[in-house]
N, C-alpha and C positions, 0 to 999 in steps of 0.2 A: 499826603499829597505826593512826598518825595518818592514812595513805594509805586503810586501811580504812573509818575514821569518815567523809574525805571523800567517799568512793564511796558509802557508805551515805545520805548526806545528801543528795547529788544525786539518788540513786535515788529516795529520799523526795520529796524536792521534785518531781520529773519525775512522780512517780506522782500526788502530792496536786494540783499545778498545771499540769503538762503544760509546753509551752514556746511561743513566740510565735507559730508556726505552727499547733499544735493545742492547745487546752485539754484538760486532763483530764476524766475523766467526774466524779468527786468535786467539782472545782471548778465545772463546769458545775450539777451538781446543787445545789448551795449557792447559786449566783446564781439559778437559776431559782424554788427555794424562795423567796429573798428576794423576787424581782420577782413572783412569784404571791402572797406575802403583802401585798406593799405595794398591789398591784393590787385584791386582793380588799376592802382598807379602801377604796378608793374606789369599786368597782364595786358593793360591798353596798348602800349606801343607793339607789343608781337601781335596782337589782333589787328592793328593799322598796318604791319609790315606784311602780314600774311593776306590781308584783303586786298592790298594794293599789289602786291606782287602776282596774283592772279589775274589782275584785271588788263584789258588790251587798252592800246591808246585812244579808243571811241569812249570806253568805260571811265577812263581817267577824267577826261574833259567832259562828262557828261555830268550836269549836277544832279541829276534823278538818282545816279548809282552812287550810293554813298558805302554801304556794307556789303551787299551782296552783287557780285558781278551778273552781268546778264549771260555770261559764259565763262567758264574756268579755261583761263589763258596760260598753259604751261610752257610756250615758247621762251616767256621771260626766264625760266629758270635754265633752261637748254643754252640760251645764249649767256646767260650771266656764269654759269658752269664752265664754258668754254673760255671765257674772259678771264675769269680766276685761275686757269691754269689746268682744271681738269684733276684727275687722280694723281700725276706727278706732282704738283704742288702740294696737294693735300695730305700724300704719304710721306713726300721727305718732309713737311712740316712736322707732321705728326711724330715720326722718327726722331728728329732732334728735340721736340718739346719733352717726349719722353725720355730721351736720353738725360736731358737737363735735369728734369723732376727727379728722376732715379738718382742722380749724383747729388742733388740738393738734399735731397731726403737723407741721404747715407751720411753727408759731409754734417748736417743739422743732427742728427743721431750721435753721431761721434761727440760733437762739440758739445752737447747737451748732456752726455754721459760723463764727458770729463768734469765739466763743472760741477756735477752733482755728486759724484763718487770720492772725486780727488780733490786733496788740500794740495796747495802749491804757492810759491810765495807770488805775492801781488795778485791774488786770486779776484779779491774785490775789486781792483784796479782794473785788472784785464774785463771784468764781468760788468762793470760800467762803462767801458771804451766799447765792448760789444752792443750795449744799449744804445751808445751814443751813434752808432752806425747807423740804427733806424731812425734816430731822429734827424740827422742832417739832412736835408734835401739833395735828392739825386741830382739836381741841378749844379749843386756845389762841386761835385767830385766827376762828374761825367766829363768834363774836359780832360782833366789829368788822365782818367782812364783812357778817354780816346787817344791821347798822345802816346801814353804807354804802349797800347795796343799797336798803334801805328809804329811806333819806335821797332816792335818786334815783328811786323810784317803780318800780322793777324787779322787784319782788316778783311771784310769779304769773305770770313770763315765764320764759323760757328763759335769758336774759340773765347771771343770776346764775352759770350755768354755762359759757356759751360765751364770755362776756368774759375771765374769767380763762385759759381754754384759749388764746385767742386772742393774749394777753399774756404767755403763758408761765409761768402760775401757777395751771393747772389740776392736776387729780387726779394725783398722782405725777409731776408734771413733771419734777423734778431727775432722776429715773431717765432718763427720755426725752431730755433734752438731754445727759446724760453719753453715752448710746447713739452720738448723733448727735457728739458730740464724738470719741469713739474713731473712728468711720468715716472722720470728714473728717480727722483727724491723719493717718490712714495713707494718703491720697491724696498722691503724690508731688508736691513744691512745685515740681518741673521742667513738670509740666503746666500749672499756674497762670501760671508764669511765661511760657512759651510761648503761652498765651493771651493774656495781656497784649501779648506782642509783636506778637500778630495784631490788636490793637486791641479785643480784647474787654474789657468791663468787669466788676466783681466781680459783680454780678447775672447776667450772662451766664453767667460761671465757674460762679457756684454751680449754675445751672440745668442748663446742660450737660454740666459736667465732674464736679462734686463730687456732685450729687445722685443722677445713675442710679449711679454707685459704691456709694451708701447703701441701694439698693435693699432688701435684707435688713433693716437698721435702719427703713426706712419700714413695712415689712409688720408686723414686731415692734410698733413703736410703734401702729400705727393698730388692731391687732387689741387690744393691752391697754388701749388708751384706749378702744375701744368697748365691751369688756366690764366694765372698771371703772365706767365711767358708767352702762352698764346695770344693773350690779348696785348702785350706789348708792341707797341708801334715806334715808339720814339727812340729808343735805343737800338732795335731793329734796323730802322731805317738809317741809324747813324753807322753802325758796324758793318751791316750787311752790305750797304751802298747797292740794294738790287741785284748783288751777285746770287743772293740767297733769297728766292721771293716767299713771302708769307701769303696766306689770302688776306689778311688784313693790311698788308703793306700794298696789295694790289687794289683792295677795296679803296684805299686813300687815293689813287689815282685810276680809279675806275673808269671815268669819262675818257682819259687819255687812252687806256688799253683798248677800250671799246672802239675808239675811233681807228686806230691801228688795225684791229681785226676786221672791222667792218666799215671800210672808207664810206665817204657821204656817195660817192657815186655808185656803189653798189646796194644803197639802201634808200632808193627813192620812195619806196612803198613806206608811208607812214607806220605801218606796222611794225617795221624793222628799225626805227629810229630811237635814240636813246631818250628813255622816258623814265619816270618815277617808277613805274611797276618792275624794270630791269634793277634799279638801285635796291629796291627792297628784296626783290629776290635775291641779288648777291648778298645783301646783309644775312638773310636769313640762312643761307648756304654756309656763311663765314661761323654764324654761332651753332650750326646743327652738331659737329661734333661735340663740342661742351654740352650740349643737351643730352646726347648720347651718353656721354661720360657720366652725365649725373644719375640719369636713368639705370645705370648699370651698379652705380656704388651708393645709390640714395639712400636704402637700409643702414648700411654701414657708417656713411657719412652723417648722418645725423645722430646714431647712438656714438659716433665719434668726437662730434662738436660738443654733445651734451657732455661727456666725459672728460674733453678738455678744456671746455669752459670758455670758447670762443666765439665769434660770430662771423670773422672775415671782412672784407671791405668789398 
């Protein structure tokens, strides 16, 4: 009887889960159903934005038109692009965020290398303090930082975001330091010792031996730093005071900027008035650079995330 029960259990397990070489159909059906559900949650808002942004006013108010517009309306993207500032705003914002991302990647790599390869007094205490900088909410520290940058007359410039990134205190910087710490800790000590015997200093060892081995971490840190700074609106609004305009800051005030560019007297035609399609078009334009960045680095990014063991936020 016991033998039959074990045999029935193995049969049931094999039918429901399969084996290491081949998964069973019920198991795969459950996995694909879960993945489809999770994917739909993320894709659905993009589909809504895409369909709404291609509708004109009449399609938006027509209850019979839900997903497919009667006619593709591209004027929403033209006017949204103009309100967002066009190439000038996007190119300047991209240049700023690239500069910050490069600086933050370099500083995080250097700090992670120091923690991984050197012993110094109070190392554990400093490491714990570094972790605490991630735990403490930004709302606790933003006011002292704001007052400090105002006293140095750095408001309305890129420096309030660039200087912390260069000094290892940028957005989510503790995570980036831990990523590099993890990579540099894996580098064999024998390689560093062999380089020292050949006369290489610690800077040359860092650049020629340790940094190339941390290429997956460099990709992850750079991409996440760029994305998080691109999406940052609270600190950007606080520090820049609209002297430096980013697409997302303009998107927050999209109705106001649209009213300035297209006064009511000049848009008597209902097709040219503010509507949901314009807002959706502006939102899609704002996230388009991030989508392009992801498409360009997607193969390396997936490999890097898998090797570094992080999922992002």
